[in-house]
C-alpha positions as CSV (number, residue, x, y, z in Angstrom):
1,M,-22.2,4.9,24.4
2,E,-24.8,7.4,25.9
3,Q,-28.0,7.7,23.9
4,E,-27.7,11.5,23.8
5,V,-24.4,11.2,21.8
6,I,-26.2,8.8,19.4
7,D,-29.1,11.2,19.1
8,A,-26.6,14.1,18.4
9,I,-25.0,12.1,15.7
10,M,-28.3,11.3,14.0
11,D,-29.3,15.0,14.1
12,F,-25.9,16.0,12.7
13,R,-26.2,13.5,9.9
14,A,-29.7,14.6,8.9
15,G,-28.8,18.3,9.0
16,A,-25.5,17.8,7.1
17,K,-27.1,15.7,4.4
18,A,-29.9,18.1,3.8
19,S,-27.4,21.0,3.5
20,D,-25.2,19.0,1.1
21,D,-28.1,17.8,-1.0
22,K,-29.3,21.4,-1.4
23,R,-25.8,22.6,-2.3
24,D,-25.4,19.9,-5.0
25,E,-29.0,19.9,-6.4
26,G,-29.0,19.6,-10.2
27,L,-25.3,18.8,-10.6
28,P,-24.6,16.0,-13.2
29,T,-23.2,12.7,-12.1
30,E,-21.6,12.2,-15.6
31,V,-19.4,14.9,-17.0
32,D,-17.5,15.3,-20.3
33,G,-14.0,14.0,-20.5
34,V,-14.3,11.7,-17.4
35,K,-14.7,8.0,-17.1
36,R,-16.1,7.0,-13.7
37,I,-15.9,3.5,-12.1
38,N,-18.2,3.0,-9.2
39,D,-18.2,0.8,-6.1
40,I,-14.8,-0.8,-6.3
41,S,-14.2,-3.0,-3.2
42,Y,-11.0,-2.2,-1.3
43,G,-11.6,-4.1,2.0
44,P,-13.7,-6.6,3.9
45,D,-16.7,-4.3,4.7
46,S,-19.1,-4.7,1.8
47,K,-20.9,-1.5,2.6
48,W,-18.2,0.9,3.6
49,N,-15.0,-0.4,2.1
50,L,-16.0,0.9,-1.4
51,L,-14.5,3.6,-3.6
52,D,-15.3,5.4,-6.8
53,L,-12.5,6.2,-9.3
54,Y,-12.8,9.1,-11.8
55,L,-10.3,9.1,-14.7
56,P,-9.7,11.9,-17.1
57,K,-9.8,10.8,-20.7
58,N,-7.5,13.4,-22.2
59,V,-4.3,12.6,-20.3
60,E,-1.4,10.8,-22.0
61,G,0.7,8.4,-20.0
62,P,0.3,7.7,-16.3
63,I,-2.3,10.0,-14.6
64,P,-1.3,12.1,-11.6
65,T,-3.6,10.9,-8.8
66,I,-5.5,12.5,-5.9
67,I,-6.6,10.3,-3.0
68,N,-9.4,11.9,-1.0
69,I,-10.3,11.6,2.7
70,H,-13.8,13.1,3.1
71,G,-14.9,15.1,6.1
72,G,-18.0,14.7,8.3
73,G,-17.0,14.9,11.9
74,W,-15.8,11.2,11.8
75,C,-19.5,10.2,11.8
76,Y,-20.9,11.4,8.5
77,G,-20.1,11.5,4.8
78,T,-20.1,9.3,1.8
79,K,-18.4,9.2,-1.6
80,E,-21.7,10.1,-3.2
81,T,-21.5,13.5,-1.4
82,Y,-18.0,14.1,-2.8
83,Q,-18.6,12.8,-6.3
84,F,-19.1,16.3,-7.9
85,Y,-15.9,17.6,-6.2
86,G,-14.0,14.5,-7.5
87,L,-15.4,14.7,-11.0
88,N,-14.2,18.3,-11.2
89,W,-10.7,17.3,-10.3
90,A,-10.8,14.6,-13.0
91,Q,-11.8,17.3,-15.5
92,R,-8.7,19.1,-14.4
93,G,-6.5,16.2,-15.4
94,F,-6.1,14.2,-12.2
95,A,-7.4,10.8,-11.4
96,F,-9.5,11.1,-8.3
97,V,-9.9,8.3,-5.7
98,N,-13.2,8.8,-3.8
99,P,-13.7,6.3,-1.0
100,N,-16.1,5.6,1.7
101,Y,-14.8,4.5,5.1
102,R,-16.5,3.2,8.2
103,L,-18.0,5.9,10.6
104,A,-18.4,6.4,14.3
105,P,-20.2,5.3,16.4
106,D,-19.7,1.9,14.7
107,V,-15.9,2.4,14.9
108,V,-13.5,4.3,17.2
109,F,-10.1,5.7,16.6
110,P,-8.0,4.5,14.7
111,E,-10.3,2.3,12.7
112,E,-11.2,5.0,10.2
113,M,-7.4,5.5,9.7
114,D,-7.2,1.7,9.1
115,D,-9.6,2.1,6.2
116,V,-7.6,5.0,4.8
117,D,-4.5,2.8,5.0
118,R,-6.5,0.0,3.2
119,Y,-7.5,2.2,0.3
120,I,-4.1,3.7,-0.1
121,H,-2.7,0.2,-0.4
122,W,-5.5,-0.6,-2.9
123,V,-4.3,2.4,-5.0
124,A,-0.7,1.1,-4.9
125,D,-1.8,-2.5,-5.8
126,H,-4.1,-1.4,-8.7
127,A,-2.3,1.7,-10.1
128,A,-1.0,-0.1,-13.2
129,E,-4.5,-1.5,-13.9
130,Y,-6.0,2.0,-14.1
131,G,-3.0,3.9,-15.5
132,L,-2.4,5.8,-12.2
133,D,1.0,7.6,-11.8
134,T,2.6,6.1,-8.7
135,N,5.3,8.8,-8.9
136,N,2.8,11.7,-8.6
137,V,0.2,11.1,-5.8
138,F,-1.5,13.8,-3.8
139,L,-3.6,13.6,-0.6
140,I,-6.6,15.8,0.1
141,G,-8.7,16.0,3.2
142,D,-11.3,18.3,4.6
143,S,-12.5,18.9,8.1
144,A,-12.2,15.5,9.9
145,G,-10.7,14.2,6.7
146,G,-8.1,17.0,7.0
147,Q,-7.1,15.7,10.4
148,M,-6.7,12.2,8.9
149,A,-4.8,13.6,5.9
150,E,-2.4,15.4,8.3
151,Q,-2.2,12.2,10.4
152,Y,-1.5,10.0,7.4
153,T,1.1,12.4,6.1
154,T,2.8,12.1,9.5
155,I,2.6,8.3,9.3
156,L,4.2,8.4,5.8
157,T,7.1,10.7,6.9
158,N,7.9,9.5,10.5
159,E,8.8,5.9,11.0
160,K,8.4,6.0,14.8
161,Y,4.9,7.3,14.4
162,R,4.1,4.8,11.6
163,Q,5.1,1.9,13.9
164,M,2.4,3.0,16.4
165,F,-0.2,2.2,13.8
166,G,1.5,-0.9,12.4
167,Y,1.2,0.3,8.8
168,E,3.6,-0.5,6.0
169,L,4.7,2.0,3.3
170,T,3.6,1.5,-0.3
171,D,5.5,2.4,-3.5
172,L,3.4,5.5,-4.0
173,H,5.3,8.7,-4.1
174,F,3.2,11.4,-2.3
175,R,4.2,14.9,-3.5
176,A,2.0,17.2,-1.5
177,V,-1.1,17.4,0.7
178,A,-4.1,19.8,0.8
179,L,-5.8,20.4,4.2
180,N,-9.2,22.1,3.7
181,S,-10.8,23.5,6.9
182,S,-8.8,20.9,8.7
183,A,-9.5,19.8,12.3
184,N,-5.9,20.0,13.7
185,F,-4.7,19.9,17.3
186,M,-7.2,17.4,18.7
187,F,-6.3,18.2,22.3
188,D,-7.1,21.9,22.0
189,P,-10.1,22.9,24.2
190,G,-13.4,22.6,22.4
191,T,-12.2,20.3,19.7
192,I,-13.7,17.1,21.1
193,T,-17.4,17.8,21.0
194,D,-20.2,15.4,21.9
195,V,-20.4,14.1,18.3
196,V,-16.6,13.9,17.9
197,S,-16.4,11.9,21.2
198,A,-18.1,9.0,19.5
199,Y,-14.8,8.4,17.6
200,F,-12.3,9.9,20.0
201,T,-13.8,8.3,23.1
202,P,-12.4,9.1,26.6
203,T,-10.8,5.6,26.6
204,V,-9.2,6.3,23.3
205,L,-7.8,9.6,24.4
206,E,-6.3,8.0,27.4
207,S,-4.9,4.8,25.9
208,R,-3.9,6.2,22.5
209,H,-2.9,9.7,23.5
210,E,0.4,9.7,21.5
211,Q,-1.3,8.5,18.3
212,V,-4.0,11.2,18.6
213,D,-1.3,13.9,19.3
214,T,-0.2,14.0,15.7
215,E,1.6,17.4,15.8
216,E,4.2,16.0,18.2
217,Y,5.4,13.7,15.5
218,I,5.5,16.1,12.5
219,N,9.1,16.5,11.3
220,D,11.0,18.1,8.5
221,D,9.9,15.5,6.0
222,F,6.3,16.4,6.2
223,L,4.8,16.9,2.8
224,P,4.5,20.4,1.2
225,S,1.1,21.5,2.3
226,F,-1.8,23.7,1.0
227,I,-3.8,25.0,4.0
228,C,-7.3,26.3,3.0
229,T,-9.9,28.0,5.3
230,A,-12.5,30.7,5.1
231,N,-13.4,33.8,7.0
232,N,-16.5,32.2,8.5
233,D,-15.1,28.7,9.0
234,F,-16.0,27.7,12.5
235,I,-12.6,26.0,13.0
236,R,-10.7,28.7,11.1
237,N,-8.3,29.1,14.0
238,N,-7.1,25.5,13.6
239,S,-5.8,26.3,10.1
240,V,-4.3,29.6,11.3
241,K,-2.5,27.8,14.1
242,F,-1.3,25.1,11.7
243,D,0.1,27.7,9.4
244,G,2.2,29.1,12.2
245,F,3.1,25.6,13.3
246,L,4.5,24.7,9.8
247,T,6.2,28.1,9.5
248,A,8.0,27.5,12.7
249,K,9.2,24.1,11.4
250,K,10.2,25.7,8.0
251,I,8.0,23.2,6.2
252,P,7.0,24.4,2.7
253,H,3.4,25.4,2.6
254,V,0.8,27.9,1.4
255,F,-1.9,29.3,3.6
256,K,-5.1,30.8,2.1
257,M,-8.2,32.2,3.8
258,Y,-11.1,32.9,1.4
259,G,-14.1,35.2,1.7
260,D,-14.6,38.6,3.3
261,D,-17.3,40.6,5.0
262,Q,-19.1,41.3,1.7
263,N,-18.6,37.7,0.4
264,P,-18.3,35.4,3.4
265,R,-17.5,31.8,3.1
266,E,-18.1,28.9,5.5
267,H,-16.5,25.6,6.6
268,V,-15.4,23.4,3.6
269,F,-16.9,25.9,1.1
270,L,-14.6,24.7,-1.7
271,I,-16.7,21.5,-2.2
272,N,-19.4,23.7,-3.7
273,Q,-19.2,23.3,-7.5
274,K,-21.5,26.3,-8.0
275,D,-19.4,28.8,-6.1
276,T,-16.9,31.1,-7.9
277,I,-14.7,31.6,-4.8
278,A,-14.7,27.8,-4.4
279,K,-13.5,27.6,-8.0
280,Q,-10.7,30.0,-7.2
281,A,-9.7,27.9,-4.2
282,N,-9.6,24.8,-6.3
283,D,-7.6,26.6,-9.0
284,D,-5.1,27.7,-6.3
285,E,-4.8,24.1,-5.0
286,M,-4.3,22.8,-8.5
287,A,-1.5,25.3,-9.2
288,F,0.1,24.2,-5.9
289,F,0.0,20.5,-6.8
290,K,1.3,21.2,-10.3
291,K,4.3,22.9,-8.7
292,Y,5.2,19.6,-7.1
293,L,4.6,17.3,-10.1
294,A,7.6,15.2,-10.9
295,K,8.5,15.1,-14.6
């Protein structure tokens, strides 16, 4: 891999972490009503195959469960960055599975998806141990994680596509998916930037074209979807296009764009636990999930 791509990734990581740390400064890592369990191993990589689990204490019976796929351009992000977002979901009454996964340039497509599949199987294998409701599971992804959430939903709901990855279904019953500032339509011009090309390399795009072209395999069984973006989201048009795509296929979904000229919002704004518009977005997603909860 060219050194300029490595340098671009290092610069991106440094800038993103500084921004995320500033956003989350002062937030508590322990919150009322939530039990957190840190650094659970779900796979062979001792550094990256780890997840945190946040459990609400005030829920009777099996706990409806959210499995998160974090964003970060396929080359940045950790569960520590998403802990405050996950703790908030646990305070809302959902178990929240908050994993790490390996990052580019150490891995290329579909190895991050392989980690997602590993931790989804971990949830299925350990649900009874932690009181998780296997009949009410929800998937959330933002940015690059949104692309992977879209892709994994397609894997779940299209056997032909699933066979391309060699994955097996679990007994988890996924009810809906939330795609937040999602990076859809990977072959659209401008989607594969220098940083992104560390994961979706030219060789990958040629040899695994069908796997990357997820939208070609979305069928009527795709999960009910909540699509969230913002007026100043730099990939806002991806979400707008995906709204139209699901509308044409008559797949149940909600599309929301937050922010306006007086109160603009940016990419993945809803992770910000200090923001009132982010709270509204999370309230809307929670209402959407609750609509699909099985009794």
